[in-house]
N, C-alpha and C positions, 0 to 999 in steps of 0.2 A: 897192383893196386894203384889207382891214380893218385895223384897229389891232393885231388879235392878229396878222395875218400880217406887218405892219411891225415888230412886237416881236420875232419869232422870230429874225431874223438878228441883232439886237443880243445878245439873251440868248445865242445860240450864239457870238457874237464873244467875250463875256465868259467863257464856258465854255472855247473854244479858248485864249484867252489865259492864263487861270489854269492850265489844264492843261499847255500847253507850257512855262510858266514854270520848272515843276519840273525839267525837262531843262537849264535854262541857269543854275541858281543857282551851280553850281560854277565856271563859267568866270572871274569876276572875283576869287575869293578863294583862288585856287592858293597864293598866299603865306601867308595865314592857316591854312590846312589844313596846309601843309608845316611850319609852326612847331609845330603841335600834335603832328605824328608824326615831327618830327625828319628830314624827308627835303627834297629838292629841290623846287622849284616844278614843274620839268619832269616830275618823277615823278607829281606830283599831276594834271599836265595829261593824263596818259593817261586819267583818268577820263572826260574829254569823249568820248573815241573810244569807251570802253566803254559809256557812255551811248547814243551813236549806235548801236552794234552792237545793243544790247538794243532799241532803237528799231526797227531793221530787222526783228529777229526778231519783234516784236510785229505789224508791218506784214504779215509773212507768215503767221503763225499766228492772230492774233486778228482784225485788221480785217475780213477776208473773212466773219467770222461775222455781220457786218451783213446779209448776204443770206439769212440762215437763222434767225436769232433776233430776239426783240423787243429793239429797239435801246435802249428806254427802260432796260430791265433791264440790258442789256449795257453802256451807257455809265455807269449809276450804279454798278454793281459795280466797274468798271474804275476809277472815281475813288476808290472805297474802298480798293481794292488800292494805288492811287498813295499815298495817306494813310500806308497801312502802310510802304510802301518808303521814304518820306521820314522816317518815324519811325525806321526802322532806320539811315538816314543820320545822324541826329542822335545816335544812340546808339553809333556806330561806334567800337571800341576801338583799331583799327589801320588801315592803308591798305588792307590786303586786304578787311576788312569793309566799308570804305566803297566800294571798287570793286564788291563784291557788290551792295551797295544801289544804286550808280549803274546797274548792269546792269537791276535791277528798276525802277528809275526809268524807264529807257528804255523797257523792254517796256510798262509801265502808260501812259507818256506818249502813246501812239498814240490814246488817247481823243480827242485833239485831231483826229486825221484821221477818226476815227468821226463826230465832230461836224460836220465839214465835208462829209463824205459825205452825212450826214443833211439838211444843208441843201440840197445839190444835189438831193436827192430831193423835198424839200417845196416848192422854188421853181418858179414857173412857167417855161415853156420859154424865154420871151423875156426873162425877167429872172435867169435862173439865173447867169451870170456875175457881174452886179452883186451878187446876194445872197451868193455865194461871196466876192466882194471884201470885203463887210462882216465875214464870218466871218475872212477872211485878215488883214484889218486888226487885229482883236482879237488874232489870233495873233502877228502881228509886234509889236504893242504889248507882249504878254506876254513875247515874246524880249527885248525891249530893256529893258522896265522890271524884268524878273527881274534883269538885271546891276545896275542902280541899287540896287533894293531890297537884293539880295543884298551889294553893297559897304557900304551904310548899316548892315545888320544885322551883317555881320562886324565893322565898324569899332568900333559902340558896344555890341553885346549879344554878339557871338561867333557863329561860324558854326554852331554846334550849336542855338542857340536859332533861328536862321534855318529850318533844317530843321524844327524842332519846331513852329514857328508855321506853316510852310507845310503841314505835316501836318493841322493843326486847319483851316485854310481849305479844304482838299479835303473835308474832312468835311461842312462847312457847304455847299460847293458840290454834293455828292452830294445832300443834302437837296432843294436847289432843283432839280436836274437831274430827279429823280425826279417832283417836282410839275409841272415845266414842259414836259418833253419829252412829245409826244403818244404815247399808246400805240397799239400796231399790233398787228393779229392776222397771224401768219406762219405759212405752211404749207410747211415745209421739204420740197422735193423732192430733196434731195441729203444723202448722208451727209457727215460731217467730212472723211472721207478723200477723197470725190468733190470736195467743195468746194475742197480744197487742190490736187488734181490739175487742177481747172478753171482754177487761175491760169495754168498753161502754155497751156491752150487759148485763154483769154482774150488773152494776150499774142500767140499766133501769129495769131489771127483778126483783129487790128486793126494796120494799118501805121501808123496815127495814133497809137496807143498806143506802138508800138515807138520811133517817132521822139521821142515826148514823154519816154519813159524815158531815152533816150540823152541828150536835152538837159538833163533834170533832173539826170542823174548828174553833169555837169560844172558845172551851175549851182550846186548846192550844195557841190560839191567847192571852188569859188572862195569861196564864202561862208565856209566852214570854215577854209580857208587863212587868210583875213583875220583873222576873229575869234579863232580859236584862238591864234594867235600875238600878237594885239594886247595882251593882258593881260600877256604875259611881256615883251614889248618896252616898253610903257608903263611898268611897274614898273621896268625895269632901266635905260631910257635916261633917264626923266624923274622916277624916284623917286616916282611917283603911288601913293598908298594905294588900297586896294580901293573906297573910296567915290568917289575921283576918277576911277578907271578906270571904274566903273559910270556916272558921270555924263558921261563922254565917249563912252561907248556909246549914250547917247540921241539922238545926231545922227542914228542910223539910223531913228528915228521917221519921217523924211521918206518912208521907204519905204511907209507907210501911204497917202499920197497917190498913190503909184505904184499900189498894188492897186485903189484906188476908180477911177481913171483907166482903167487897164488893163480892169477889169471892164466898164465902160461901152463903152469901144471894142471890146471882144471880143464883147459882146451885138450890136453894129452890124456885125460881120462883118470886123474888121480883126485878126484874131488873129496872123496872120503877121507883120504890121508891128510889133505889139506885142512880138512874140518877138524879131523880129530887132533892134529899137532896144534892147530890154533886155539882150540879150547884147552888143551893141556898147558899152553903157554899162559893163558889168562890165569888159570888156577896157581902156576908157578909165580906169577907176578905178585899174587897176594900173599903168598907164602915169604917171599922176599920182602915184601912191605912189612909183614908182622916181625920177621927176623931183625929187620932194620931199626925198629924202636925209634923212629924219629930221626934216623940219620938221613941228611939230605942227598947224599950221593946214592944211597941205596933206593930212595924214593925215585930218583931219575932213572935208575936201571930198571926198577919195577914199572915205571911208566912206559918206557921202550919196549920191554917184553909185553906189557898189557896191550898196547896200540898194534904191535906185531900181530898178536894172537887174534885179537878182535877183527881186525881188517881182513886178515887172512881167511878166517872161518866164515866171515860174512860174504866175502867173494865167492867162496865154494858154495854157500847157500843160494846166492844169486846166479851162479852157473848152473845150478840144479833146476831152480824155478824157471828160468828163462828158457829151459829145454820143454817146458810144459806148456801145452796149448799156445802156439805162437800167435794165434789170431786174438789172444786175451792177454796179451802181456801187460797192459795197463792194469788191468784188474788184478792180475797175478802179483803185480808189484804193490798194488793198494793192499791186498790182503797181507802179503808177507811183511811189508813196511809198517802197517798197522800194529802187527803183533810185535814187531822189533821195537817201536817207539812206545808201545803200552809198557813193555818192559823197562825202557828207559825212564818213563814218567814214575813208575812205581819205585824204581831204584833211586830216583831223586828224592822222592818223598820219604821213603825209609831211611835213606842215608842222612837227611837232614835231621829227622828225629832220633836217630841212633847217636849222631854226633852230639846233638844238642844235650841229650840225657846221659850218655855214657863215654862221650869223648873220642878223640880220634883213634885210640888204641884198639876200639871196637870194630873200626871200619874195615881192616884186613880180613876179619873173620866173617863179617857180613858178606864181604866180596867173594870170599873163598866158598861160602855156603852156595851162592848163587852160581859160581863157576862149576861147582861140584854137580849142581842140578843138571847145568847143561852137559857137562861130561858124561852123566849118567844117562842121559837121553842119546847121546852120540854112541855110547858103547851098547846101549839096549838095542838099537835098530841096526848097528853095523853097517855093512855094505848096502843092503837093500833100502837104507834110507835115502840114499841120493840117485836112485834109479827113476827113470820117468815111468809114471803110472797113471 
């Protein structure tokens, strides 16, 4: 493998991490934003669900374009639009304007999935899951470091400066992306309308993809339930500021090790076992959270177990779907990730409602029910669920 080939996954990992970070800056700073607009932190937390809805829209209407247009131009253009969305968030005059920018940040944030799909296309067949795991590690690091950076910036410089600087970083990333992403000649054989309609055909034609979508729905739901309410709870229960909440979130970096291990095992044919163990770990994390009854140390351990399980099972799903229809990987990505983030959006909304009306003690059981649904699907379909069909 040449140095150039080795470099690509790492560069794409950085691209995926910086791009996805923009969709998570808001989570640790609900309190700071709430003070600016004189609303409650719970009201601001709705922005997370709006961002995820925007992400789902981008997955449906934009990610499939990777199968019919030059992806260097597509990815670079999306990064530039993401910069504009972040600048709009920085200039928000009220909560409504912030929510509009949150929707646009979510839509443009799908450049992360375009990048991972491109890695899957460039990687050799025998190393595909491992290459994707490198990009996924970058994505996970971006998710978690975003919370820490967001906390630091909001505490010392203000949340508006955070979004303004993030917009500038995206412009720099766009320049590097245009230079580093290999150009390709694309001869589209579908119209945009036909491309979107083919998403249904893609889903219907693959049993493996349908099962992966079902699993992904509940996996990201459990992730969103946990992290969407953790900022609210850590602030209210332990009186942590945005910086401290961001630092606590760093424990999730343990999930990067899960991605690399899951990628290696998936390339060796153990996708089912990686998936099963990952989902079981998610269920275990919520049992730990319930048993901990507000203990911060138990919370940290549960967070590590949760992220380890979610990232491992997610990588197993990706290893399965990228073996399906190699000529349609952008559409496969769009279908799968739409289901994935639909689960995340619903998890964010439901967890906010449950937290508001029943308190944080109800969150572990809500997450455990979602994890149990995913585990049931995994056990119901067993080995055949990850075969290519």
